[in-house]
Each structure stands twice: as structure tokens, then as C-alpha cells.
N, C-alpha and C positions, 0 to 999 in steps of 0.2 A: 504493500500500500504506500502511495506517495503522501506521507503525512503532511509535508510542508504545503503542498498544493491544496489539500483538503482543509488545513488550518487557515490558509489565506482566504479561501472562499468564505469560511466562517467569520474571519476577521473583517472582511469587507462588508459583511451584512450589517456591521455596527458603524461603519464609517460613512454616514450619510448626512451628517450635520456638522457645521463648524460654528463656534460661538465666540462672542466677544468676551474675553476673560474678565473684563472690568465689570460686567453686568450679571454674570450667571452664578457667582459663588454665594450660596445661601444654604440654609438647611432644608429648603423646600425641594421637592422632587423635580428632577429635570433629566432630559435624555443625555446620554453620555456617548463619548466618542473614544475609540481606542486608537492610539497613535503608534508610530514605530521609531525606534532609535536607528540612526544611520551612522555607523562607524566606518573608519577608513584604514584600519590597521591590517591591510591585505594588499598583496601585489598582483592579485588576479581579479580585482573587483571591476564591475562595469564602470564606464565613465560616469561622472556626476550628471551629465546631460541625459544619458540613457536612463539613469536611475530616476531622475525627476520625471522624465517622460513616462516611465513605468508607473510611478506613483500616481501621476495624473490620469493615466489610462485606467487605473484600478480604483479611482476615487479615494485615494489616501489623502486625508486632509490635515493630518498633524504629524510632524516629524521633529526629531531632536538631533542636533549635531553638537559635537563636543568642543568645537572651536570655530571661529569665523572663517571657515574655508572659502576662499574666494571663488573657486570653481563651482562649488555647490551653490553659493549665493548668486553667482552669475546665471547658473542654470535655472534658478528660481525666479529670475526677473519676469514680471508679467503674470506669474502663476500665483496670484494672491489668494486663490482658494485653498492653498496649502499654508497652514500656519506653522512657523518654525521657531523652536527654542534654540538659541545660540549660546554656547558655553564659552567661558573663559578658562583656559587651562590653569591648573593649580600652580605650575611653575612660573606663571606670569604674574601672580598676585602680589608678591613682595615688592616688585618694582612699581606696580600700579598703586599700591597702598602708600608708598613713600612720597608720592607726588601727585596732587590733584590734576596738575597739567598733563601728566602722563595718562591719566584716565580720559581726559578730554581728547588727547591725541589718539588714544586707542579707539574711542568712539568715532572720531572724525574719520579714521582710517578704515574701520571695519564695519561700522553700522550706517553712518551718514550716506555713503554712496548707494545704499539699497533701500532706505526706509520708504521711498515713494513707490517702489515696484515690488518689494518683497514683504510679505506679511509676517514680520518678526513679532512674536507674541511675548516672549520672555528673553531676558539675558540672565543666564545663571552664572553666578560668581563662584567658580570652583566646583569640583565634583567630589563629594565625600571628603572635602578638606576638613570639615568639622565632624567629629573631633579626632584629634590624634595626628593628622598630617602636619608637617612642619609649617605649612602655609595657612593653617587654620586661623591664626590670629589676624591675618590680612583680609579675611572675607568681609568683615563688617565695614571697615573704612572704605573698601572699594564699592560695596553696595551703597553706602551713603553718597559717595561721589556720583555714581551712576544714577541714583534716584534723583539727585538734584538736577542732573543734566536733562533727564526725560521730563521732569516736572516743569523745568524752566521753558521747555520747548513744547509742552503739552502733547507729547508723543504717547500713543497707546501701547507702550511697551512696559511690561512689568519686570522689576528687578528682584531676583531671588537667589537662592543657592540650592544645591542638592546635598542631601545627607543620607547616611545609611541608618538603618533601624536595628540596632543590636542591643538595645537596653532591656529587651524582654526575653526571659527564658522561654523555651519552646512550649512548655505545658503549664506555665504559671498563669493565674488570672491577669488579664490585661490591666486591671486597675492597680496591680502591684508595680507597674513599670515606672521607673524614674530615670531622669537624666544622670549620667555619671558626673562627678565633679568637674572633669575637663569639659564635657559637653555643655554643662550648665554655664561655665565661664565663657565659653566661646559662642554658644548658641543663644543665650538669653538676650543680649543686645540685638541680635539678628531678628529674633521673634518679636521683640518690642517694636523694631522698625517696621516689620511686615504688618503688625497688628494695627498700625496707624491708618492703613488703607485696606485692611483685610486682604492683603496680597498673599497668595498661597506660598507655602514652602514645599519644595519638591523632595520626595522621599523615595529611596530605592528599597524595595521590599522583595526579598528572595526566600520564600519558605524552603526552597531546595537546600540551602546551607544549613538550616536548622535540622532538616531531616537527615542529611548525610552525617551531621555531627553526632547524632544519637539515633540511628535507625532501629535499634532494639526497642526503644521506648516511644519514639514519635511515629505514629501510624502514617504510612505513605498516603493513605486515602485522606487523612486530615491535611497533609501538606499540599495535595494536588486537587482539592475541591471535589473529591470523588466519593463523598459519603454524606448522608443526612444525619448521621449519628452525632449526638452531642458529645464532644470530647473534653471540652473545658467549660466549666460553669463559673460565672463571676457574678455572684449575687443573683439578680433576676435575669441576667444576660446569659445566653447560651451560644457556644461557638462550635460550629461544625467544620470550619476550615481555618487554617493557620493564618492565611492572608488577613482575614478580618481581625484576628486577635492581635497581629502585629500592628495593623493600621490603628486599631482602637487603643493599643498600648501606647502608641506615640501621642494620641490625643490626651490620654490620661496624664502622661508625663508633662505635656505642655500645660495642662490645667494646674498641675502642682506648682508650676512656675507663674501662676496667675495669668496665663495667656489662653484665651478662649475663642478668639475670633480670627484665628489664622487657619484657613483651609489647607487641605493636603492635596497635592497632585502626585501621583505615582510616576516618577520619572523613569524608573526601570523595574521590570519584573520579567521573569522568564525561567526556563529550565533547559539545561544543555542536552543535546541529543547524543553525545558521545563523550568519552574521556574518563569515565569513572565506572566502567563495567556495567552491570545490570541496573545501576541506579541512574544511568543516563542513556536512554534509548530514544529513537524517533517517536515511539509510541508514548513514552512518558512525557516527552516534550509536547506532543500534540495534546495529550490529556490535560496537562497543566495550562498551557496557553489557551486551548479551546475553552476550558472551564472558566478561566479568567475572563475571557471575552463574554461568555454567557452571563457570568456574574455581574459584570459591568452593565451589560445590556438589560439585565433584569430590572435595574433601578431600585433594588432592595436596599442598597447601602450596606451598612454594617450594623451589628446589634447596638452599638453606642450612638450611631447616626443613621437610624433607619430611614428608608425612603429618600435618601440623599444621593446626588450624583457622585460617581467616582470617575475621575479622569485619570487615565493611565497610558503608559507607553510600554509596549513589549520590547524587550531586549533580545534580539535585534533583527535587522533586515537580513544581513549576510553573515556567514561564517567569515572570520578574519584570521588568515593564516600567519600573520606576523605577531600575533599575541603569544604569550607563553604556551607551551605544550599543555595538553590536557583539556579540561572542560572549557577553558577560556576561548578556544578556537571553535566551539561548537554550540554557541547560543543562537546562531542565525536561523531564521525561517528558511533561508535558501543557501545552498552551497554554490558559489560562483562557477565551480567546475562541472556541476551536474548538467 
């Protein structure tokens, strides 16, 4: 069975609408759209112009790129039906944080030439730099500078960052989740800044890693949305899948920091198709990603935020053969050589 093609048909069934992010974030129910991450760490990938043509032909309306790649942005010119998240690389943050003029130059070089013809929805300052990355302390000042730039020009671009969600043990109640001391130090000012405008923070959620860390105790069906059985009880809330538990755990952790009006966007989620024996097969990748798409499309939200939209991006479009060996080369929906 060609699981990637079957999954992509399912994925496309949810990609029918695109929203103005400034207007749709609330606790009310709303339709959701699944997007795709577009990485470039491969020497056999289709050209950016061919990829954008493919996205457009298949009605893909949301993508995320990890840096302001000019070939991709040029290919996106005139395709404003595709919303794009543009990232800033972690290694660029220190120099940008040291000088506000450097941020202005970065924006003038990488964003200004495209704002009129490319639908840039977010600029994300670093990827999982908070907490623990040596560049984590530079996220907040760069976010401040970029926020001031877009506000001064009244641009409909949101400034945020992406973080990983590792504060929740696999089978503990989500309400037990807390930020680590380092995460609290680095993330608290970011959350306060985002809360001023109810701008989402982007979170990377991977039940796969929790499952493979403890496969004897973490049910596979709980990790890949494949059961209706309640696995974790948290007061009156019941959890049948780990994704919801991780999502809600981060909501609880934010609330403990007195932050309640920052929405979440799932910037990455997925399951590798190879690289770790029988825990990584095309069938398991199809099951997880397909069930994630169905979950998003259902509009059910999570137990802590029922009937609320979930916006998410599957990681990722293509396998990337220049990543480290093992699972990291096998998250793609498609193999460029197939």
C-alpha cells in the first residue's frame, strides 16, 4: 500500500480554508486547516518552484519554512492563497539581539521584498531555542524588535517562537505539568509579550518520542490516536490520546504562570516511517498522521479546550537525506527518490 499517497488524499480533505490569524483565535469552535513543514536538508529535493506548484495544485494553503529562503519566497510570489510561516535560525539570534538595527536590516532584506506578493503569516524567532539552546536568551529581545517593526508599519504578520513540549511525563495528568526553571526564565517574558495581543505560541508536539522512551508502559494506541479507551484521567477530564494530554499540559503550565490568553499552534507533529525498527513503519506513520488530520478536522478540540480549533503543521513534506542517520531522515510524507 502507498501510505504516503493515501495520507495526502486524507490531508487534502482538510485543506480547504485559509484564515486571517488576527481574527480567528478564540475558544469558540471554528474549522481548522492542516499545514505542512517544508525543509531543505536534502540534495535530491524538487526545486522550490516545483514544490510550490505542487502545493498549489493540491490546494495546500499553509506551509512553514525554517529560514527566509529566497528561492522559496520567490516561488511564492503571487501565490497569496498559501500562507507561510518564516523562521529565523537559532544561530542568527545572538547577532540580531545585540543590535536593533541588525533586526531592521534582517527584515528589510528578507521580508520587505515579499510582503506585497507573499502571504507571510508568522515570523518565528528561533526553533526550540527555549529552553536549553545557547541562543534561548536572545529570543525575547528579537521578538520585541520585530513586533515593533510590524506594528509601526501595520503589517498583518505575527511574531512568535516555536518551543518543544517536554514538561509533561507521558502518563501523568496534564494538570501536573509545569515549566522547568530554565523554561520559566526564558519563556515567561515571551508569553507576556504574546498575551498583549493574544498572539499564538507555536509548539512542537511529538507523542512518538514519549512512546519510544517507554514502550512497555505507554500504549502505542494512546500515542497514535488509535483507541477510544481512557488512558489518563485528570479530575473530570479524560484522555484517550497523548497529543491532547501534551497540548493541555502546556496550557496548564502557562496558566500556572498566570498566562491564559495565549493560543497554541502546533508547528510540528508527525511520526517517522523508518529508522527505528518496528516502531517506525509507513503504516505507523500513516496511522498517526491520518488520525491527527481527522482529529483536527473533527473540531472536538481537547478535553481542556473542547470545541476549539486546533491549527497544526505535519512534519514534513519530504524525507531529507542530509539530516543525521536514523529517524530524522524519515519524517517526510514523500521520498524524493520514489
